N, C-alpha and C positions, 0 to 999 in steps of 0.2 A: 323447223327450218322453213323459210319462205320459199315458195315456188318461183323460179325465174320466169320473167315475163319477156317475151319477144315483141319488141315494138315495131309497128309498121311506120317507116319513116315518112311516107306520104301523109299519114294521119298526124304525126308529130309536126310536120311542116305546116299543115293546115292549122293546128292549134296555135303554133308560135305566131303565125301571121295574124290570126284573129286576136290573139292576146296583145299584140303590139298595136293594132289599130282600133281594137275594141268595137269592131263593126263587121258583121259577116259579109255584107255586100262588098265593101271595099277590099276585105281580105280575099274574097273569091276573085275579084277583078285582078288583084296582084298576082294570083296564082293561075289565072286564065282558066278557071273552072266555074261551074255554076254554083250559086249559093246553096242549092240543095245538095250538091256533091260535097261542098265544104262542110255543111251541117252533118252529113252522114259520116264523114271521116272523123270528125271530132266526137260524135256520139259513139262510134265504134272504139275510139281510143279510150273514152271514159268507161265504156263497158269492159274493156280489157283490164284497165287499172282498178275498176271497182270504185271509182271516185269521180264526183262531178268536178270538172275543171273550170267551167264557165257558167255563170248564171245569165240566162237570157230572159229579159222581162221588158215591161213597158219603159223602164228607165234606161234601157240600152244593155250592153254587154259588160259584165264585170267578172274579174277573176275571183274564184273562190280561194279559200286559204290553201287548199290542195293545189290549185292552179298556180298560185304564187310560188309555192315550194317547188313545183315541177318545172316552171318556166326556164330558169337559168340552166339547170342540168340538161333540160331538153335542147336548149340552144347549143350547149357544148357537145352533146351527142350528135346533133345534126351537123355541126361544123366538122366534127371528127369523121363522120361518114362522108361528107363532101370531100374532105382531104384524102380519104382512102380512095375514092373514085378518081380524084385528080392524080394521085400517085400512080394508079394503075393505068390510066388512059392518057394522061396529059403531062407526062414527066418533063416534056420539053416546052411546055407553054411558057410564055413570059411570066416573070414574077410580077404580081399586081401590087403596086405600092402607092399609097396615098401620101401626099405631102400637105402640110398645113403650116401656117405661120405668116399670114398677112404679107407685108412687103419684104420680109426677110426671105430670101430665095433659096430654099434647099435644093432646087434643081441645079444650082451652080456647083453644089457638092456632088450630087449624083451624076452630073454630066462628066465628071472626071473618072467615074468608074463604070459608066454605062456602055462600054464597048465590049464586043465579044460575048462571052457567057459570064453571068446570067443576063439574058435579055430582060429589059425592064419595060413594064407597061404602067405609066404614071397616071394617077388620078389626083383630084384635089379635094381634100376634106375641108369642111367649113371651119372646124376647130377640133381640139383634142377629144371632147366627148363624142362627137360624131364619128371620128376615126376609131375610137375604142369600140363603139357600137358596130361599125363595119368589120373590125377584126373579130369581134365576138361572134358575129353571124357567119364568118367565113367568106364575106364578100371580097376581102383583100387578104394578101399574104403577109404584108408588113406595112409599116408606116414610118415616116421620117419627119421629125419636127422637134419642138421643144416640149419635153415632158415636165409638167409643172404641178402635178397633183398626185396623191397616192393612187396607184393603179389597182384595178380590180384583180382579184386572184386569177391566175392563169395567163397573165401577160408579163412579158420581160422586156427590158430595154437596155441598150448599151450606148454610152456616150461615145461619139465618134468625132466631134469637132467643137472647138471653142472659137467663136468668131468675134473679134473686136468690132465695136460700133463707133461711128463718128457722130458728131452733132451736125444736123442740117439746119441752117439758119437763114432767115430773111437777110438780104444784103444790108438792110438798114438796121439790123439788130446791133446793139452796142458791142457785142463780142464777135461780130462777123469777120473782122480783120485780124483777129488774134491768131497766133501760130498754133496755140493749143489752149484748151479750156478744161478747167476742173468741173466735174458735174455740179458741185455745190454752187458754182457761179451762175448756173442757169435757174436758180430758185425764183428769180423775179420775172422769168419769162413765162410764155404760155405754151405748154406742151400740146402739139397737134397730134391726134391719133387717128388712124384709119379704121375707125370703129369705136364702139363703146369702151371706155378705158377699163372698166371692171372685167371685160372679156379679154383684154390684152395683158396677160399676166406679167410679162417682162417689163412693159412700159409702166404698168401700175406699180410694180415693186420699185422701179427706178424712181418714179415720182415720190413715192413714200420715203425711200431711203435718203433722198437728197433734198427733201423739203420743198418740192415743187407743188404748189397748191392750185394753180390755174391751168386749165386745159380746155382745148376745143376739139371737137370730134366730127368726123365726116364719114364718108363711105369709101371703102377700098376699091378704087376703080383703076388701079395700076399706077406705075411710077410717075408718069407725066402728070396725072391728076393730083397725085400726092404732092409733088413739088409745087404745082400751081396753088394748092391750098395752103401750103406753108408760106408762100409768097404773098398771101392776102394781107398779112398783118406783120409789121416790123418787129413785134414782140414774140412772134411764133418761132418755134424750133421743134425738131423731132430727131429721131435716131435712125440711122441706116448702117448696114455693114460697111466696114472701112474699105473693102476691096470691091464694092459694087460700082461698076461704071455708071456714072450719072450723065444723062443727056444735058447738053448746054442749056443753062437757064440764067438770064442776066440778073435775076433777083434772088439767087440762091448761092450760099456758100457752104462748103463742107469743111469742118474743122475737127482735128483729132481730139479725143477726150483722154485726159491723163489724171493721175493722182485721185482716184483710181481710173483705170480703163475698164469700162463695162464689157463683159464677155457674154455673148449669146450662145447657149449650149444646144447643140443638135444631137439627137439620139435616134437610133434605129429601134423600132418598137415591133414586137411580134408575139404570137401565142407561144407559150412555153411547152405545149404538148406536141411538138413536131411542127410540120408544115410543109411548104414547098421544098422539094429535094434540093433546090439550088439556093435556098436561103443562107445556108452555111457559107457558100461561095461568096455571096454578096457581103456577108459580115466580115469574112476574112479579107476581102478586097478593100473594104472601108478601113479596117484596122491597119492594113499595109499602107494605104494612102495617108492615113493619119500620122503614122510614124515617119513616112517619107517627107511629108509637108509640115511636120511639127505642129499639127492641128491641136494637140492636147496640152501643149506647153503653156504654163501660166505661173505667175508669182503671186502668192496670196497677199504679199505686202504692196503689190503694185496694181493688181487687177481686182475687179468687183464681179462677183457672181451672186445672183439672188438667193441661191440655196447651195448647200454643200452636202455631199453624201460620202460615206466611207468607201474606200477603194475595194473592189472585188471583181476583177476582170472575169467575164464569162457569166456573170449573174446580172440581176436587175439593178444592183448598185453600181455606181459609177465613181470614177476617181474624184470628180468635182462636179457633181451632177447639176442639172439645169435648175 
């Protein structure tokens, strides 16, 4: 029988930081300790485990095979310890939630539930991978956006809103004065994207599904800049939520999409090993609002979703996943 090993969390934290940046000096700066102190903590951890976790040499810092095996469980253990401390000392601190999703605005959904308890503290993740990293580290309690890839073990999500999107067109576009547009009618246009198309999963799947081969891309600098970039070329179009209030712009038209109507799926994402004591309150509030506002209603013969999942309320599967 193996002897149980009691880990020193300061040593574990030092190892994780060094393993993530692969540089002792930078890791020490992040932890606000000296490089010598960082080295001693990692050396003591390696002594406790009886395994070398990091190789230090002229070529830099590298994880050993034991270090690679240890890293992810160590992250989970540290996150669990941080959660335990938070539960004991900060039960009433705000829920830390990151949102992501370029010009689709999840804040408009959260604003409808962000009164009273639980109090929310919002941050902005760059994309889904960066949000997953923040969740795994315990830097945030939950996240809100479109889940579009297999999730790592230990994370759960629940679909809470399906949001129709409209076509945003240059006023000179041939379809700008239509009362409604079928997505396939846009195949000869130029899809404008606020970022690299391959990083914008929904827009990428939309272009692939409806045969749109030309696109132009820029930087996400907010809604006004977004509209100005669409207005550069009469062939340009993009997609925005149907209920998003648009600022006046003489060269822009918003036209509903039908046959099918694309739906953007929003999910709440969190660690499935517990978490902030008020996370359940937020989940229940979002579910109640979804029912009251009919956010999850859809017709598979009328609407388009990039992916579909089997229904299983209360688990990571969703009724018609993102």
